[in-house]
Structures are given as C-alpha cells and as structure tokens.
C-alpha positions as a printed NumPy array, in Angstrom:
array([[-18.254, -30.437, -62.87 ],
       [-18.69 , -27.157, -64.645],
       [-16.772, -24.184, -63.375],
       [-20.845, -22.555, -62.356],
       [-21.234, -25.963, -60.372],
       [-18.336, -25.43 , -58.389],
       [-18.653, -22.018, -57.892],
       [-22.144, -22.741, -56.32 ],
       [-20.777, -25.596, -54.04 ],
       [-18.004, -23.386, -52.746],
       [-20.927, -20.596, -51.971],
       [-22.147, -23.348, -49.784],
       [-19.49 , -24.59 , -48.07 ],
       [-18.531, -21.035, -47.222],
       [-22.057, -20.113, -45.563],
       [-21.888, -22.93 , -43.797],
       [-18.424, -22.506, -42.502],
       [-19.727, -18.961, -41.494],
       [-23.001, -20.445, -39.718],
       [-20.639, -22.612, -37.697],
       [-18.677, -19.778, -37.049],
       [-21.68 , -17.472, -36.097],
       [-22.637, -20.638, -33.837],
       [-19.349, -21.208, -32.127],
       [-19.147, -16.763, -31.265],
       [-22.412, -17.255, -29.454],
       [-21.24 , -20.383, -27.862],
       [-18.395, -18.825, -26.32 ],
       [-20.143, -15.661, -25.394],
       [-23.01 , -17.604, -23.717],
       [-20.327, -19.716, -21.944],
       [-18.29 , -16.696, -20.869],
       [-21.193, -14.834, -19.641],
       [-23.215, -17.451, -17.864],
       [-19.567, -19.97 , -16.464],
       [-17.704, -16.889, -14.976],
       [-20.101, -15.783, -12.36 ],
       [-21.115, -19.628, -11.703],
       [-17.523, -21.125, -11.59 ],
       [-16.759, -17.785,  -9.578],
       [-19.483, -18.298,  -6.75 ],
       [-18.759, -22.202,  -6.363],
       [-15.21 , -21.423,  -6.197],
       [-15.566, -19.004,  -3.811],
       [-18.261, -20.952,  -1.087],
       [-15.489, -24.106,  -1.621],
       [-12.345, -21.894,  -1.32 ],
       [-14.115, -20.282,   1.848],
       [-14.563, -23.857,   3.446],
       [-11.337, -25.349,   2.628],
       [ -9.347, -22.475,   3.876],
       [-11.394, -22.286,   7.093],
       [-10.683, -26.06 ,   7.272],
       [ -6.811, -25.632,   6.273],
       [ -6.536, -22.511,   8.973],
       [ -8.369, -24.828,  11.883],
       [ -6.05 , -27.606,  11.052],
       [ -3.115, -25.518,  10.987],
       [ -3.781, -24.005,  14.398],
       [ -4.437, -27.31 ,  15.786],
       [ -1.171, -28.545,  14.684],
       [  1.077, -25.915,  16.282],
       [ -1.155, -26.153,  19.852],
       [ -0.256, -29.953,  20.112],
       [  3.201, -29.168,  18.843],
       [  3.706, -26.397,  21.401],
       [  2.04 , -28.169,  24.115],
       [  1.035, -25.389,  26.2  ],
       [ -0.425, -25.533,  29.294],
       [ -3.226, -23.255,  30.221],
       [ -1.556, -22.322,  33.35 ],
       [  1.42 , -20.849,  31.224],
       [ -1.071, -18.77 ,  29.188],
       [ -3.215, -17.145,  32.096],
       [ -2.315, -16.552,  35.778],
       [ -5.505, -16.062,  37.897],
       [ -5.341, -13.902,  41.161],
       [ -7.077, -13.714,  43.638],
       [ -7.25 , -11.766,  47.474],
       [ -7.479, -13.011,  50.651],
       [-11.079, -13.279,  50.746],
       [-10.741, -15.889,  47.418],
       [-12.183, -12.745,  45.342],
       [-10.854, -13.362,  41.894],
       [ -8.895,  -9.483,  41.255],
       [ -7.177, -10.266,  38.117],
       [ -6.55 , -12.586,  35.124],
       [ -3.007, -12.34 ,  33.512],
       [ -2.045, -13.325,  30.071],
       [  1.451, -14.24 ,  29.187],
       [  2.319, -12.141,  26.268],
       [  5.672, -13.936,  25.848],
       [  3.824, -17.173,  25.08 ],
       [  1.112, -15.453,  23.318],
       [  2.959, -13.551,  20.723],
       [  4.869, -16.345,  20.134],
       [  2.149, -18.413,  19.53 ],
       [  0.178, -15.758,  17.283],
       [  3.491, -15.132,  15.432],
       [  3.634, -19.007,  14.514],
       [  0.013, -18.939,  13.482],
       [  0.323, -16.453,  11.438],
       [  3.443, -17.346,   9.375],
       [  2.283, -21.356,   9.406],
       [ -1.499, -20.341,   8.419],
       [ -0.343, -18.035,   5.311],
       [  2.196, -20.391,   4.37 ],
       [ -0.301, -23.637,   4.126],
       [ -3.005, -21.066,   2.292],
       [ -0.283, -20.459,  -0.182],
       [  0.501, -24.088,  -0.771],
       [ -2.763, -24.407,  -2.016],
       [ -2.276, -25.119,  -5.924],
       [ -4.64 , -26.681,  -8.358],
       [ -7.018, -27.693,  -6.127],
       [-10.053, -29.421,  -8.037],
       [-13.551, -28.585,  -7.613],
       [-16.465, -29.448,  -9.254],
       [-19.314, -27.28 , -10.38 ],
       [-22.601, -29.03 , -11.514],
       [-23.854, -29.082, -15.094],
       [-27.488, -28.412, -13.467],
       [-25.768, -25.219, -11.628],
       [-24.503, -23.702, -15.035],
       [-27.482, -24.315, -16.875],
       [-29.385, -22.383, -14.022],
       [-32.539, -22.476, -12.196],
       [-33.73 , -24.27 ,  -9.112],
       [-34.725, -27.277, -10.67 ],
       [-31.185, -27.782, -11.96 ],
       [-29.142, -26.428,  -9.388],
       [-26.633, -28.93 ,  -7.803],
       [-27.617, -31.455, -10.584],
       [-26.022, -33.504, -12.747],
       [-21.777, -34.797, -13.571],
       [-19.49 , -32.031, -12.092],
       [-17.329, -29.853, -14.288],
       [-13.82 , -29.955, -13.171],
       [-12.334, -26.637, -12.37 ],
       [ -9.084, -26.489, -10.455],
       [ -8.245, -23.244,  -8.366],
       [ -4.871, -22.02 ,  -6.546],
       [ -4.889, -19.426,  -3.509],
       [ -2.859, -17.504,  -1.711],
       [ -3.477, -15.006,   1.195],
       [ -2.691, -12.529,   3.618],
       [ -3.378, -13.678,   7.329],
       [ -3.568, -11.651,  10.592],
       [ -4.295, -13.215,  14.258],
       [ -5.072, -12.133,  17.306],
       [ -6.053, -13.24 ,  20.789],
       [ -9.466, -11.893,  22.148],
       [-10.994, -12.742,  25.471],
       [-14.256, -13.412,  26.942],
       [-16.614, -14.353,  29.891],
       [-19.501, -16.849,  29.894],
       [-21.562, -18.42 ,  32.324],
       [-20.7  , -21.917,  33.537],
       [-22.972, -23.011,  35.738],
       [-24.615, -21.662,  39.16 ],
       [-21.623, -19.553,  40.795],
       [-19.503, -20.309,  37.903],
       [-17.791, -18.1  ,  35.361],
       [-15.566, -19.594,  32.43 ],
       [-12.905, -17.335,  30.844],
       [-12.035, -18.217,  27.115],
       [ -8.918, -17.12 ,  25.592],
       [ -9.372, -17.455,  21.71 ],
       [ -7.157, -16.827,  18.929],
       [ -9.231, -14.833,  15.941],
       [ -7.554, -15.059,  12.685],
       [ -8.759, -13.673,   9.336],
       [ -7.429, -14.238,   6.257],
       [ -7.948, -12.08 ,   2.715],
       [ -7.66 , -15.05 ,   0.091],
       [ -6.924, -14.904,  -3.448],
       [ -8.662, -17.38 ,  -5.757],
       [ -7.089, -17.911,  -9.086],
       [ -8.946, -20.059, -11.182],
       [ -9.867, -20.248, -14.947],
       [-11.013, -17.217, -16.784],
       [-11.429, -15.187, -13.598],
       [-10.126, -14.47 ,  -9.848],
       [-11.834, -13.093,  -7.   ],
       [-10.815, -11.874,  -3.196],
       [-12.484, -13.527,  -0.253],
       [-12.306, -12.907,   3.506],
       [-12.328, -15.711,   6.033],
       [-12.658, -15.204,   9.476],
       [-12.491, -18.371,  12.251],
       [-11.979, -18.379,  15.918],
       [ -9.883, -21.182,  17.707],
       [-10.359, -21.891,  21.473],
       [ -6.86 , -22.242,  23.087],
       [ -7.604, -21.913,  27.014],
       [-10.179, -21.668,  29.291],
       [-10.201, -21.316,  33.288],
       [-13.231, -21.891,  34.923],
       [-13.642, -18.934,  38.228],
       [-15.75 , -20.304,  41.103],
       [-17.527, -17.747,  43.228],
       [-18.829, -14.338,  41.888],
       [-16.939, -12.388,  39.452],
       [-16.527,  -8.751,  40.12 ],
       [-17.451,  -6.713,  37.441],
       [-14.479,  -4.634,  37.631],
       [-12.582,  -7.768,  36.858],
       [ -8.947,  -6.743,  35.507],
       [ -7.351,  -8.231,  32.368],
       [ -3.538,  -7.42 ,  31.758],
       [ -0.99 ,  -9.147,  30.265],
       [  1.597, -10.506,  31.795],
       [  5.286, -10.759,  30.871],
       [  8.165, -13.351,  31.686],
       [ 10.853, -11.716,  33.298]])
C-alpha cells in the first residue's frame, strides 16, 4: 500500500470521527435542552403527589399512635339556655401534636432517597400525540424538605339546625427535589381533619373560639 493511499484512508477516518463527534455533541445538546425541562416537569408532579401521600400517611399514623379523643382536643361551653358560647382548644395536646407532625413529616420526606419515577419516551419526544406514550425512562430522585404545620378551625353547615365545627392541621412543606442533570424546589400543602364537633341548635355569630391549657 502506498504512502499516498494510506494518507487518503487516514483523512477519511479522521472525517468520519469528526462527523461522529459533531453528531454526538448535537445529540448531547438536544438531550440536555429537551430532557432537562421534561424530567423536571414530570419529576415535580410525581414528587408532589408522593410527598402529599407521605404527609397524609405520617399524620394518620401519628393520630393512631396518640389515640386522641375529640373531647380531649376541644371543649364546648354552653349557657344555661343551651346556647353554645365558646369552643376551647387544648393547647397542650395540639402543640404536642403539631410538633410531632412537623418533625416526623420532615424526617419521612428526608428518607425518600433514590425514588424511581418513569418518564415516557413519548413525553420526551414532545407533542400531544406522543405525550405519555411508550416505555418509561427510569429517573431516580431524592427529596428533602422544610415542614411547617398549624391548626385551623372552621364552621360548616351540618344539616337542619346543626353546625359542624372542624379542627384540622394544615401542613406545608418546601421540598427540594434532586434528580439527574437538574434539581428544583416545590411547595406542597395538605390539610388533615383531626376533630369535629356537631353543634345542635343555632350558633351565634359572635361565638368565641379560644385556646385552653391544662393546669
């Protein structure tokens, strides 16, 4: 084989390598541009759903463990004619419950490591026709979060001449979602009912709600 022929083959190989390198770079850029927002979007939706489920399960487990009776949470006071004058919330129990919910929920969210989610290939390609279609590309995410909880009260109609006073705990969590190539922060809020009291008779507009502490 002549030196000239060898030189020609060498240039052809170099061109092929160069073209392949360009294709590889273009493919990488496409995947970077296309995959990152798609993975972030799908991961955010699934992470919020999973975090909400985790929060609800944690609160339910705590309520089962503490086995709190509704009468321990609230005390209804009535006047001599039977009119409801106040509803007292036991701050000792509610504060203990709130602190436990906050710490346990934050711990549960932080324990979510390498959670697998699947991003459909059709979603990555794009377009309404392919959205959600095809096998899933496995993506593993981890989560951590800052959790806050507080109690809220409200009245609802319970039927004829009845009012229901509901005591709920509202949990809000700011979740950091870590995934390949990107990360994001999402806010999750959920409310769990912990007690309700049915008030029979007319409820006055000026009904007093106050907190009650144990002596």
